[in-house]
C-alpha positions as CSV (number, residue, x, y, z in Angstrom):
1,X,29.9,-1.1,-16.6
2,X,28.8,-2.9,-19.9
3,X,26.6,-1.0,-22.3
4,X,24.2,-2.8,-24.6
5,X,22.1,-2.1,-27.7
6,X,19.4,-4.3,-29.2
7,X,19.9,-7.7,-30.6
8,X,18.0,-8.4,-33.8
9,X,17.7,-12.1,-33.1
10,X,16.3,-13.6,-29.9
11,X,18.6,-15.7,-27.7
12,X,21.9,-14.3,-29.1
13,X,24.6,-13.8,-26.5
14,X,27.7,-12.8,-28.3
15,X,27.7,-16.2,-30.2
16,X,27.2,-18.2,-27.0
17,X,24.2,-20.5,-26.4
18,X,22.0,-19.3,-23.6
19,X,20.4,-21.7,-21.0
20,X,16.8,-21.1,-22.1
21,X,17.4,-20.3,-25.8
22,X,14.6,-21.7,-27.8
23,X,12.1,-21.6,-25.0
24,X,9.1,-19.2,-25.6
25,X,7.2,-17.7,-22.7
26,X,3.8,-16.0,-22.8
27,X,3.8,-13.5,-19.9
28,X,0.5,-12.2,-18.5
29,X,2.3,-11.0,-15.5
30,X,1.6,-7.6,-14.0
31,X,3.0,-5.4,-11.2
32,X,5.9,-7.4,-9.7
33,X,5.4,-11.1,-8.9
34,X,4.5,-12.2,-12.4
35,X,6.9,-9.9,-14.3
36,X,9.9,-11.0,-12.3
37,X,9.4,-14.5,-13.5
38,X,9.4,-13.5,-17.1
39,X,12.4,-11.2,-16.5
40,X,14.5,-14.0,-15.1
41,X,13.5,-16.4,-17.9
42,X,14.3,-13.7,-20.4
43,X,17.7,-12.9,-18.8
44,X,18.6,-16.5,-19.4
45,X,17.7,-16.5,-23.1
46,X,14.0,-17.3,-23.2
47,X,11.9,-15.3,-25.7
48,X,9.3,-13.6,-23.5
49,X,6.2,-12.1,-25.0
50,X,4.4,-9.7,-22.5
51,X,0.7,-9.4,-23.1
52,X,-1.3,-6.3,-22.1
53,X,-3.5,-3.6,-23.7
54,X,-4.2,0.0,-23.6
55,X,-7.6,-0.9,-22.1
56,X,-5.8,-2.7,-19.2
57,X,-2.2,-1.6,-18.7
58,X,0.2,-3.4,-16.5
59,X,-0.2,-0.5,-14.0
60,X,3.5,-0.7,-12.9
61,X,4.0,1.3,-16.1
62,X,2.4,4.1,-14.2
63,X,4.5,3.8,-11.1
64,X,7.1,6.6,-10.4
65,X,9.8,7.4,-10.9
66,X,9.6,8.3,-14.6
67,X,12.3,9.0,-17.1
68,X,12.2,12.8,-17.6
69,X,10.0,13.1,-14.5
70,X,6.7,13.1,-16.3
71,X,4.2,10.3,-16.1
72,X,4.3,8.2,-19.3
73,X,3.4,4.5,-19.7
74,X,6.6,3.9,-21.6
75,X,8.7,5.9,-19.2
76,X,8.3,4.1,-15.8
77,X,11.7,3.2,-14.5
78,X,10.4,0.4,-12.3
79,X,8.7,-1.1,-15.4
80,X,12.0,-0.9,-17.3
81,X,13.8,-2.9,-14.6
82,X,11.2,-5.7,-14.5
83,X,10.6,-6.0,-18.2
84,X,13.9,-5.9,-19.9
85,X,14.5,-8.8,-22.4
86,X,10.8,-8.9,-23.2
87,X,8.6,-8.2,-26.3
88,X,5.3,-6.4,-26.0
89,X,2.0,-7.5,-27.6
90,X,-1.1,-5.5,-27.1
91,X,-4.4,-7.4,-27.3
92,X,-7.8,-6.5,-25.7
93,X,-8.7,-9.8,-24.2
94,X,-12.3,-8.8,-23.6
95,X,-12.8,-9.4,-27.3
96,X,-13.3,-12.9,-28.7
97,X,-10.9,-12.3,-31.6
98,X,-8.1,-11.4,-29.2
99,X,-8.7,-14.6,-27.2
100,X,-8.5,-16.7,-30.4
101,X,-5.2,-15.0,-31.4
102,X,-3.8,-15.7,-27.9
103,X,-4.7,-19.4,-28.3
104,X,-2.9,-19.5,-31.7
105,X,0.1,-18.0,-30.0
106,X,0.0,-20.4,-27.1
107,X,0.5,-23.2,-29.6
108,X,4.0,-21.8,-30.3
109,X,4.8,-21.3,-26.6
110,X,6.4,-23.5,-23.9
111,X,5.4,-21.6,-20.8
112,X,2.6,-19.3,-19.7
113,X,3.0,-17.1,-16.6
114,X,0.1,-15.2,-14.9
115,X,-0.5,-13.7,-11.5
116,X,-4.2,-12.7,-11.7
117,X,-6.9,-13.7,-9.3
118,X,-8.2,-17.2,-9.8
119,X,-11.4,-15.9,-11.5
120,X,-9.7,-13.8,-14.2
121,X,-8.5,-16.2,-16.9
122,X,-11.4,-18.7,-16.7
123,X,-13.7,-15.8,-17.5
124,X,-11.8,-15.2,-20.7
125,X,-11.5,-18.9,-21.6
126,X,-7.7,-18.8,-21.1
127,X,-7.3,-20.9,-18.1
128,X,-5.0,-24.0,-18.1
129,X,-7.6,-26.6,-19.2
130,X,-8.5,-24.3,-22.2
131,X,-4.9,-23.7,-23.1
132,X,-3.9,-27.3,-22.7
133,X,-6.4,-28.2,-25.4
134,X,-4.4,-26.2,-28.0
135,X,-0.9,-27.1,-26.5
136,X,-1.0,-30.4,-24.6
137,X,2.6,-30.2,-23.3
138,X,2.2,-26.6,-22.1
139,X,3.7,-25.6,-18.7
140,X,1.6,-22.9,-16.9
141,X,2.2,-21.2,-13.6
142,X,-0.3,-19.2,-11.7
143,X,0.9,-17.0,-8.8
144,X,-2.3,-16.0,-7.1
145,X,-2.5,-14.7,-3.5
146,X,-3.7,-17.8,-1.8
147,X,-3.8,-20.5,-4.5
148,X,-6.4,-21.8,-6.8
149,X,-8.3,-23.8,-4.2
150,X,-9.4,-23.3,-0.6
151,X,-11.7,-20.9,1.3
152,X,-9.4,-17.9,0.8
153,X,-8.8,-18.5,-3.0
154,X,-10.5,-15.2,-4.0
155,X,-8.9,-13.1,-1.3
156,X,-7.9,-9.6,-2.6
157,X,-4.3,-8.6,-1.6
158,X,-1.2,-6.7,-2.5
159,X,2.3,-7.6,-1.6
160,X,2.4,-5.8,1.8
161,X,-0.9,-7.4,2.9
162,X,0.5,-10.8,1.9
163,X,3.4,-10.1,4.2
164,X,1.0,-9.6,7.0
165,X,-1.0,-12.8,6.2
166,X,2.2,-14.8,6.1
167,X,3.4,-13.7,9.5
168,X,6.4,-11.8,8.1
169,X,5.2,-8.4,9.3
170,X,4.8,-9.7,12.9
171,X,8.6,-10.0,13.1
172,X,9.5,-6.5,11.9
173,X,10.1,-3.9,14.6
174,X,11.9,-3.4,17.8
175,X,11.7,-5.5,21.0
176,X,8.8,-4.4,23.3
177,X,7.4,-2.0,20.7
178,X,4.6,-2.1,18.2
179,X,5.0,-4.1,15.0
180,X,6.3,-2.0,12.1
181,X,5.7,-4.4,9.3
182,X,7.6,-4.7,6.0
183,X,7.1,-1.6,3.8
184,X,8.2,-3.3,0.6
185,X,6.2,-6.0,-1.2
186,X,8.9,-8.6,-0.4
187,X,6.4,-11.4,-1.1
188,X,6.4,-10.5,-4.9
189,X,10.0,-11.2,-5.9
190,X,10.2,-14.1,-3.4
191,X,7.2,-15.8,-5.0
192,X,8.5,-15.0,-8.4
193,X,11.9,-16.7,-7.7
194,X,10.1,-19.8,-6.4
195,X,7.9,-19.8,-9.6
196,X,11.1,-19.9,-11.7
197,X,12.3,-22.9,-9.8
198,X,9.0,-24.6,-10.5
199,X,9.1,-23.8,-14.2
200,X,12.6,-25.2,-14.5
201,X,11.6,-28.4,-12.8
202,X,8.6,-28.7,-15.1
203,X,10.7,-28.1,-18.2
204,X,13.1,-30.9,-17.1
205,X,10.1,-33.2,-16.5
206,X,8.7,-32.4,-19.9
207,X,12.1,-33.1,-21.6
208,X,12.1,-36.5,-19.9
209,X,8.4,-37.4,-20.4
210,X,6.9,-35.1,-23.0
211,X,4.3,-34.0,-20.5
212,X,3.5,-30.5,-19.5
213,X,1.8,-29.5,-16.3
214,X,0.1,-26.8,-14.2
215,X,1.9,-25.1,-11.3
216,X,-0.4,-23.6,-8.7
217,X,1.8,-21.3,-6.5
218,X,0.2,-19.4,-3.6
219,X,2.2,-16.3,-2.7
220,X,0.9,-16.6,0.8
221,X,2.4,-20.1,1.2
222,X,5.6,-19.1,-0.6
223,X,6.2,-16.3,1.9
224,X,5.4,-18.5,4.9
225,X,8.0,-20.9,3.7
226,X,10.6,-18.3,4.3
227,X,10.0,-18.5,8.1
228,X,10.9,-22.1,8.9
229,X,12.7,-21.5,12.2
230,X,9.9,-19.4,13.7
231,X,7.3,-22.0,12.6
232,X,9.3,-24.8,14.1
233,X,9.9,-22.9,17.3
234,X,6.1,-22.5,17.8
235,X,5.5,-26.1,16.8
236,X,8.1,-27.6,19.1
237,X,8.3,-25.1,21.9
238,X,5.0,-23.1,21.8
239,X,6.9,-19.8,21.5
240,X,5.5,-17.0,19.3
241,X,8.2,-14.9,17.8
242,X,7.9,-11.1,17.8
243,X,9.9,-8.1,16.7
244,X,13.6,-8.4,17.6
245,X,15.0,-5.3,15.8
246,X,18.5,-6.2,14.7
247,X,19.1,-8.7,17.5
248,X,20.1,-12.2,16.7
249,X,19.4,-15.4,18.7
250,X,23.1,-16.4,18.9
251,X,25.2,-13.4,17.8
252,X,26.1,-10.4,20.0
253,X,27.0,-7.8,19.0
254,X,24.8,-7.9,16.0
255,X,23.3,-4.9,14.3
256,X,23.9,-1.5,12.8
257,X,26.1,1.0,14.7
258,X,26.2,4.7,14.3
259,X,29.3,6.2,12.7
260,X,30.7,9.7,12.1
261,X,28.7,11.6,9.6
262,X,25.0,12.2,8.9
263,X,22.9,9.0,9.0
264,X,26.1,7.0,8.7
265,X,26.1,3.4,9.9
266,X,28.1,0.2,9.9
267,X,26.8,-3.4,10.3
268,X,28.7,-5.6,12.7
269,X,28.0,-9.3,13.5
270,X,30.0,-11.5,15.9
271,X,29.3,-15.2,16.2
272,X,32.4,-17.0,17.6
273,X,34.7,-16.3,20.5
274,X,37.5,-15.8,18.0
275,X,35.6,-13.0,16.3
276,X,34.8,-11.4,19.7
277,X,38.5,-11.5,20.6
278,X,39.4,-10.0,17.2
279,X,36.8,-7.2,17.8
280,X,38.3,-6.4,21.1
281,X,41.8,-6.2,19.5
282,X,40.5,-3.9,16.8
283,X,39.0,-1.7,19.5
284,X,42.3,-1.5,21.3
285,X,41.5,-4.1,24.0
286,X,39.7,-1.6,26.3
287,X,39.1,-2.7,29.9
288,X,35.4,-3.1,29.5
289,X,35.8,-5.9,27.0
290,X,37.2,-8.0,29.9
291,X,34.2,-7.5,32.1
292,X,32.6,-10.7,33.2
293,X,29.2,-9.8,31.6
294,X,30.9,-9.7,28.2
295,X,32.9,-12.9,28.7
296,X,30.4,-15.3,27.1
297,X,27.9,-15.2,24.2
298,X,25.0,-15.5,26.7
299,X,26.3,-12.6,28.8
300,X,26.8,-10.4,25.7
301,X,23.3,-11.1,24.6
302,X,21.9,-10.2,28.0
303,X,23.9,-7.0,28.2
304,X,23.4,-6.2,24.5
305,X,22.2,-2.6,25.0
306,X,25.2,-1.7,27.1
307,X,27.4,-3.5,24.6
308,X,25.9,-1.4,21.8
309,X,26.6,1.8,23.7
310,X,30.2,0.9,24.3
311,X,30.8,-0.1,20.7
312,X,29.1,3.0,19.3
313,X,31.4,5.2,21.5
314,X,34.2,3.8,19.2
315,X,32.3,3.6,15.8
316,X,30.9,7.2,16.2
317,X,34.4,8.6,16.0
318,X,35.0,6.9,12.6
319,X,33.4,6.8,9.2
320,X,31.6,3.6,8.1
321,X,34.4,2.8,5.6
322,X,37.1,3.2,8.2
323,X,35.3,0.9,10.6
324,X,34.6,-1.7,7.9
325,X,38.2,-1.8,6.7
326,X,39.7,-2.0,10.1
327,X,37.3,-4.8,11.4
328,X,37.6,-6.7,8.1
329,X,41.4,-6.6,8.6
330,X,41.0,-8.2,12.0
331,X,38.6,-10.9,10.7
332,X,35.4,-9.4,12.0
333,X,32.3,-9.5,9.7
334,X,31.5,-5.8,9.2
335,X,30.3,-3.7,6.3
336,X,29.2,-0.2,5.8
337,X,25.4,0.3,5.5
338,X,25.1,1.4,1.9
339,X,22.6,3.8,0.4
340,X,21.8,3.3,-3.3
341,X,24.4,5.9,-4.4
342,X,27.1,4.0,-2.4
343,X,26.0,0.7,-3.9
344,X,26.1,1.9,-7.5
345,X,29.5,3.5,-7.2
346,X,31.1,0.5,-5.5
347,X,34.1,-0.8,-7.5
348,X,33.2,-4.4,-6.8
349,X,29.9,-3.9,-8.5
350,X,31.6,-2.3,-11.4
351,X,34.1,-5.1,-11.9
352,X,31.5,-7.9,-11.7
353,X,29.1,-6.2,-14.1
354,X,26.4,-6.0,-11.5
355,X,24.9,-3.0,-13.2
356,X,24.3,-2.7,-17.0
357,X,23.7,0.4,-19.0
358,X,21.0,0.4,-21.7
359,X,19.6,3.1,-24.0
360,X,15.9,3.5,-23.9
361,X,13.9,5.8,-26.2
362,X,12.8,7.7,-23.0
363,X,16.2,7.6,-21.3
364,X,19.7,7.3,-22.6
365,X,22.2,5.6,-20.3
366,X,19.7,3.9,-18.1
367,X,21.3,1.7,-15.3
368,X,19.7,-1.7,-14.7
369,X,20.8,-4.3,-12.2
370,X,22.7,-7.2,-13.9
371,X,22.4,-10.9,-13.5
372,X,23.5,-12.2,-10.1
373,X,24.5,-15.6,-11.4
374,X,27.6,-15.9,-13.6
375,X,27.5,-19.0,-15.8
376,X,30.9,-20.1,-17.1
377,X,29.6,-21.7,-20.3
378,X,26.1,-20.4,-21.0
379,X,25.8,-16.9,-19.4
380,X,22.6,-15.0,-19.6
381,X,22.6,-11.4,-20.7
382,X,20.5,-8.2,-20.8
383,X,20.2,-8.1,-24.6
384,X,17.2,-5.7,-25.0
385,X,15.7,-2.8,-23.0
386,X,12.1,-2.8,-21.8
387,X,9.6,-2.7,-24.7
388,X,7.4,0.2,-25.7
389,X,3.7,-0.6,-25.4
390,X,2.8,-2.8,-28.4
391,X,6.3,-2.4,-29.9
392,X,6.4,-6.0,-31.2
393,X,2.9,-6.5,-32.4
394,X,4.1,-6.9,-36.0
395,X,6.7,-9.4,-35.1
396,X,4.3,-11.6,-33.1
397,X,1.3,-11.3,-35.4
398,X,3.0,-11.2,-38.8
399,X,6.2,-13.3,-38.3
400,X,5.0,-15.8,-35.7
401,X,1.3,-16.1,-36.6
402,X,1.7,-15.4,-40.3
403,X,-0.9,-12.7,-40.5
404,X,-0.8,-10.1,-43.3
405,X,-0.3,-6.4,-42.7
406,X,-3.9,-5.8,-43.9
407,X,-5.3,-8.2,-41.3
408,X,-3.3,-6.5,-38.5
409,X,-4.5,-3.1,-39.6
410,X,-8.1,-4.4,-39.6
411,X,-7.7,-5.7,-36.0
412,X,-6.2,-2.4,-34.9
413,X,-9.2,-0.6,-36.4
414,X,-11.5,-2.9,-34.4
415,X,-9.3,-2.3,-31.3
416,X,-8.6,-6.0,-30.9
417,X,-4.9,-5.2,-31.3
418,X,-5.0,-2.2,-28.9
C-alpha cells in the first residue's frame, strides 16, 4: 500500500509527465457530483483550485464520519476522499471584491466546474457568458439537476431524488414487492464521470480549434442514460420494467447465496450451458441437476426459487471463500460478497495499489481509494491530501494573482477572503 506526502510542485509524478499537467481547473463543486469531477481531473495531474468560504461551506465537510470522531470542517473523511489533489481558496462570493478576484483567477484557468442550481452563478455575475468575457477559450461545465433549460430547470433535488426521477429507483426491490429505491446518491458520481468525458472532449476540441465551450449536463438525463435496455423495451415492446431483485433476464442461477457464517454470502452467475455443467460438477453432480426443469436456461429461470433453495443447501455448508475458490476452479463466475473490511484487506487490492495511505493533519495513515486506471506512460497519482479550509489562499492570491501580503490581510479583515 503506497504512502505519500505532499509535493511542493503541482503536476509532479515522480519525474513523469501526467496527462493533465498544465491544465488548471476552478472547482465550485460541492457535495459529490461536482467534487468528483475535480477529483478525477486532479488525480490525472490537473491543478484544481476549490472555491468555498466559511460563510458557505461545502457541506460535505460536515458529513460524518470524522477523523477523531468529533465534527470538524477539516476532519470529514468523505470530504477527504472527494477532495484529494486539490487546493483550497476561501472567498465570500456575495462580496463584489471576491467576484472580481474570481474573474482574475479565471483568466489563468482552463476549466470551470460547478453543480449549483441554474440561478446561482448568474446572480453573482459568474455564469459562462460573464466568464467567457475574461477568458474567451474557457471550458465550463454545469451539472445541475435538470439542465439549464426546460420547465424543470429550477427543480430542487438531491442525489436520491434524482434516482427516482430518472426511473432508477423503480427497478430496485424484489419481484412482486414494493419498490425499495436506491439508498445511495448513485446519480452524483455517475454524472461526474460523464462530465469528465465532456471536459476531455472539449479540451481536445480547444487544442484543435482554439475554441472553448459550455457544457450543460443534466444529472437527470445522465442517470436516465444508464437505463438503455429498459427504455428500449418500453419503446419497442410496451413493457414497463419493475423490481427484479437479483434475477437476470438470461442467467439462472444469478444472485447472492447464503453461506456458512453470520451474514455471509457468495455471488454466483451462470450464463452458458457449459457454466451450468461446470456448476453441477462442482456440486458433485447431484440427481436434482438432471431434472428436466433444470435442463434449459428457460426452465432454470422459471424454477429459479427452487434452484436457489437447492444451491443454498450446498453453499450454506461452506464459507464464501470456499465456495468462490471451488467454483472459480471449475470455471463458474462466483465471488464472495465482500464487506468493506474484506475489500480493504484483499491481497489483490494491495498489489495493484488500489488503496493509498496519506497523512492528514487530522488523521495519520488515512486510507483513500486509488486510481482505477493504470496508465503505462503517464500515470496519475494522489500527490496531496485534501486541503484544510483556505490552506492555499496565499499561493493563489499572492503567487498566481500577484497580490501583496498587505493586500491579502486587508481582504481578510473585510472578510472578502474568508
